[in-house]
C-alpha positions in Angstrom: 24.2 12.7 62.6 26.2 15.5 61.1 24.5 18.8 60.7 21.2 17.6 62.2 19.5 18.8 65.3 16.7 16.8 66.8 13.9 18.8 68.4 11.1 17.2 70.4 7.6 18.3 69.7 4.7 18.5 72.1 2.3 15.6 72.4 -1.0 16.0 70.5 0.3 19.0 68.6 0.2 18.2 64.9 0.8 21.8 63.9 4.3 21.5 65.3 5.3 18.9 62.6 3.0 19.7 59.7 5.2 18.2 57.0 5.3 14.8 58.7 1.6 14.9 59.5 0.7 15.7 55.9 2.9 12.8 54.6 1.3 10.4 57.0 -2.2 11.5 55.9 -1.3 11.2 52.2 0.2 7.7 52.5 -2.8 6.5 54.5 -5.4 8.1 52.2 -3.8 7.2 48.9 -2.3 3.8 49.7 -2.7 2.1 53.1 -6.5 2.5 53.4 -7.0 0.5 50.2 -4.8 -2.5 51.1 -4.7 -5.2 53.8 -1.2 -6.1 55.0 -0.4 -9.6 56.3 3.3 -8.9 57.1 5.6 -6.0 57.9 7.5 -6.7 54.7 4.5 -6.0 52.5 3.8 -2.8 54.5 7.4 -1.7 53.9 7.2 -2.5 50.2 4.0 -0.4 49.8 5.6 2.5 51.7 8.8 2.4 49.6 6.7 2.2 46.4 4.6 5.2 47.5 7.6 7.3 48.4 9.2 6.5 45.0 5.9 7.4 43.3 5.6 10.6 45.3 9.2 11.7 44.7 9.6 10.8 41.0 6.3 10.4 39.2 4.0 12.9 40.9 4.5 16.5 39.8 5.4 18.9 42.6 5.4 22.7 42.5 7.9 24.9 44.1 8.1 28.6 44.8 5.9 30.6 42.4 4.2 27.4 41.1 7.3 26.5 39.1 7.4 22.7 38.6 10.2 21.0 40.5 12.0 18.3 38.5 12.5 17.4 34.8 8.9 17.6 33.6 9.0 17.4 29.9 6.1 18.9 27.9 5.8 17.4 24.4 3.4 16.1 21.8 4.1 12.4 22.2 1.6 9.7 23.1 0.3 9.7 26.7 1.5 6.7 28.7 0.0 5.5 32.0 2.5 4.2 34.6 1.0 2.1 37.4 2.5 0.7 40.6 1.2 -1.3 43.5 -1.1 -3.2 41.1 -2.7 0.0 39.7 -3.3 1.7 43.0 -0.8 4.5 42.2 -1.2 5.9 38.7 0.7 8.6 36.9 0.7 9.8 33.3 3.5 11.1 31.1 4.3 11.8 27.5 6.2 9.1 25.6 9.6 10.1 24.4 
């Protein structure tokens, strides 16, 4: 991989990779603990949907609590978007 350096972390040291540990906890708490998977394909589908939801529909805040991404504030009707059969829910203003 160009421009990437792999660093091994110590065993049983979650503080050394806090971002990955937080992502794993989030996907387990918000998605995987509420579903039963009968195949690896369904697990992958759920993970991809969760990642898409987390990166596009869920508001994130950056430095100084400034929202990251094109979050539009308007006066339109509030619309509910659901994925994974209603397990992941987000709200937005209609255009």
